C-alpha positions, -999 to +999 in steps of 0.1 A: +139-244-133+147-225-101+139-234-065+107-214-065+092-232-096+102-266-082+086-259-048+054-247-066+055-279-086+058-300-054+029-281-038+007-287-069+015-324-069+006-327-032-026-307-036-039-326-066-029-360-051-047-352-018-078-341-036-078-373-057-073-395-026-099-375-007-124-382-035-116-419-035-119-420+003-153-403+002-165-429-024-151-458-004-167-448+029-200-439+012-201-474-005-189-495+024-198-476+056-171-494+075-138-488+092-103-495+081-095-519+109-095-550+086-069-533+064-045-527+093-050-562+106-040-577+072-009-556+065+023-575+058+052-550+060+078-574+047+061-575+012+058-537+012+096-535+019+102-558-011+080-534-032+100-504-020+133-520-029+119-529-063+106-494-068+141-480-062+155-503-089+137-480-115+161-452-107+191-476-104+184-494-138+177-461-155+209-446-142+229-476-153+213-473-187+225-437-190+260-447-176+263-475-202+255-452-231+275-422-217+307-441-212+309-448-249+314-411-254+330-401-221+350-431-206+357-411-174+321-407-164+313-424-131+284-447-123+271-424-096+267-396-121+244-417-142+223-429-113+221-395-097+210-380-131+182-405-133+168-398-098+170-361-104+152-366-138+124-385-120+121-357-094+119-329-119+096-349-142+073-355-112+069-318-104+067-303-139+036-306-162+041-331-190+076-339-176+090-309-196+118-301-171+131-337-169+156-339-199+174-306-191+178-316-155+195-348-164+217-329-189+227-305-161+237-333-138+258-351-164+275-318-175+282-312-138+298-347-138+322-338-166+304-347-199+302-323-228+268-311-238+271-326-273+280-360-258+251-358-233+227-349-262+240-379-281+235-403-251+201-388-245+189-395-280+199-431-276+180-434-243+150-418-261+154-444-289+153-472-263+123-457-244+103-450-276+110-485-288+097-500-255+066-478-256+058-488-292+063-525-284+041-522-253+014-503-272+013-528-300+012-557-276-017-542-257-036-533-289-032-569-302-043-584-269-073-561-267-083-568-303-083-606-295-102-601-262-071-614-243-069-583-222-103-573-206-106-540-187-134-527-164-159-504-182-146-474-162-111-480-177-123-481-214-112-445-221-076-456-215-077-473-249-075-439-265-043-432-247-028-465-260-039-456-296-025-421-292+007-434-278+011-459-306+008-431-331+031-407-312+058-432-304+055-448-338+060-414-354+090-407-331+106-441-340+101-434-378+118-400-374+147-415-355+152-441-382+150-414-409+176-394-390+199-425-389+193-436-425+187-405-447+187-371-429+178-350-460+144-366-463+134-357-427+149-322-430+127-317-461+096-328-442+105-304-413+109-275-437+076-284-455+057-286-422+072-253-410+059-236-441+024-250-436+023-242-399+041-208-401+010-187-410-011-203-383+017-196-357+021-160-369-017-155-365-016-168-330+014-146-321-004-115-335-036-123-315-015-128-283+003-095-289-030-076-286-031-086-249-009-061-231+003-086-205+017-109-231+029-084-257+065-087-247+064-125-250+047-122-283+074-097-296+101-121-286+084-150-303+080-129-334+116-119-334+126-156-332+102-169-359+118-197-379+143-204-350+126-236-340+125-251-375+161-242-380+171-259-348+151-290-357+168-292-391+202-289-373+191-315-347+185-340-375+222-339-385+232-342-349+210-372-343+225-388-375+260-382-362+251-397-328+237-429-343+269-432-364+290-431-332+271-459-316+270-480-347+308-478-349+317-484-313+287-488-291+265-517-304+269-537-271+261-506-251+229-500-270+219-536-266+225-534-228+205-502-227+176-520-243+177-547-216+179-521-188+150-502-203+128-533-201+143-539-166+134-506-150+099-504-165+091-539-155+104-531-120+080-502-117+051-522-130+058-552-107+057-530-075+019-533-076+021-571-072+039-567-039+016-540-027-013-564-031+006-590-011+015-564+015-022-555+019-031-592+023-051-592-010-052-620-035-030-614-066-054-634-087-081-611-102-117-617-093-126-616-130-107-625-162-082-598-171-056-614-193-037-646-200-007-656-180+002-657-143-010-630-119+022-610-120+021-608-158-015-597-158-006-569-133+024-558-154+002-556-185-024-535-166+003-512-152+019-508-187-015-496-200-019-471-171+017-459-178+006-444-211-019-422-193+008-411-168+033-401-195+007-382-215-008-365-185-007-326-185-007-324-147+025-326-126+032-362-116+000-372-134-018-362-101-055-368-104-053-389-135-031-415-119-054-421-089-086-422-110-070-444-137-054-468-112-086-471-092-105-481-124-079-505-137-073-523-104-110-531-097-105-568-103-080-569-075-088-539-052-122-528-041-141-515-011-121-502+019-088-514+004-090-488-025-076-458-006-048-477+013-038-493-021-037-459-039-016-443-011+009-471-011+010-472-049+017-435-052+043-436-024+062-466-038+057-462-076+063-425-078+071-405-046+099-428-033+122-422-063+111-386-064+121-382-028+155-395-034+159-372-064+147-343-044+174-349-017+201-347-044+186-315-059+181-296-027+209-309-004+238-322-025+234-303-058+214-273-048+189-257-072+214-229-079+240-255-091+214-273-112+201-241-127+236-228-135+246-261-152+213-261-171+220-226-183+256-235-192+244-265-211+219-244-231+245-218-239+270-244-250+244-261-272+234-228-287+270-219-295+274-254-310+243-249-332+255-215-344+289-229-352+273-257-372+252-232-390+282-211-399+301-242-411+272-251-434+270-216-449+279-220-486+294-184-488+331-179-485+344-168-450+353-133-462+317-128-475+303-140-442+326-118-421+319-087-442+282-092-440+284-098-402+305-065-398+279-046-418 
């Protein structure tokens, strides 16, 4: 997660986004054969400003959620550390495929702010619990509405139903695992060990095949030397999650409740931005065809919640490409013709790039990628030492036997 990889991620996001917007522009001009003068004439900047302020609330609410959970474990943590960590997370999530770099970037910022890695990990698991619960509730709500024909989508958006079903399975499984961690860790640990035994032969076959390619032989050798490491870490993580839940059950119930509220707050803020973009473009917020029950802003939030599943599961950085195509299909009842491209540009700028830009300022100017990378490495080293210490403590052999074996 150094400067070079972040810059490459930014370049990839920009390239994919421009290609997607160029394709949409080509389709729009080919279909309408007209100018964008009516769009410029109907712009209402005041509504766009409201949308921008609302978009920034996603980072603020997410940061307050982290602060609320973190101060249960580290009372001296400051609000600005929580908010900065959220904006940095959004920046790194936007420039890395599948948002894989996001969690460690937030850990690095909070460690830089004075939290211990173990405390950050505990707070992170509670934020994950809140987010997973929100996604599961959203997925079930959308599936129920779709089953009862109370949420109707354009034909082009029908494939997004698969994302909702997949998300319900993924996040439902995640929630079950978290509950098992909290209630009875040995059961989940037994499941992890059983799955590792089933998957181990397949993984070893893949490593052997990769090792035959000279370019990847070194990586394959490292993977072979560390076989079993992932399953051991997962087994240890179950105990850590169990301990974390215990802390919040004893002295952080109100913090968790507040975190749930903030989770719904920042997602709804993100989804509602579209409502103000439509008003800023001078478009009607009432769909041209039936979409769902409820007032226009509720219908728009439901549609954006469905699109959000595709964004989170997208393999491309910042969901570039998928975001533009999916949004264009879902918003057809509101946006069509020459308004499609201006809408997509404003939606990408406000719903994603604005918070990413703020996070990028912190990364490159105030923190520096060297600081972020150093803190991330320190966090990983500290967590590794913690895991090794836990493994030594759980070793049933007497200390003398362990030490003599280690010396040999």
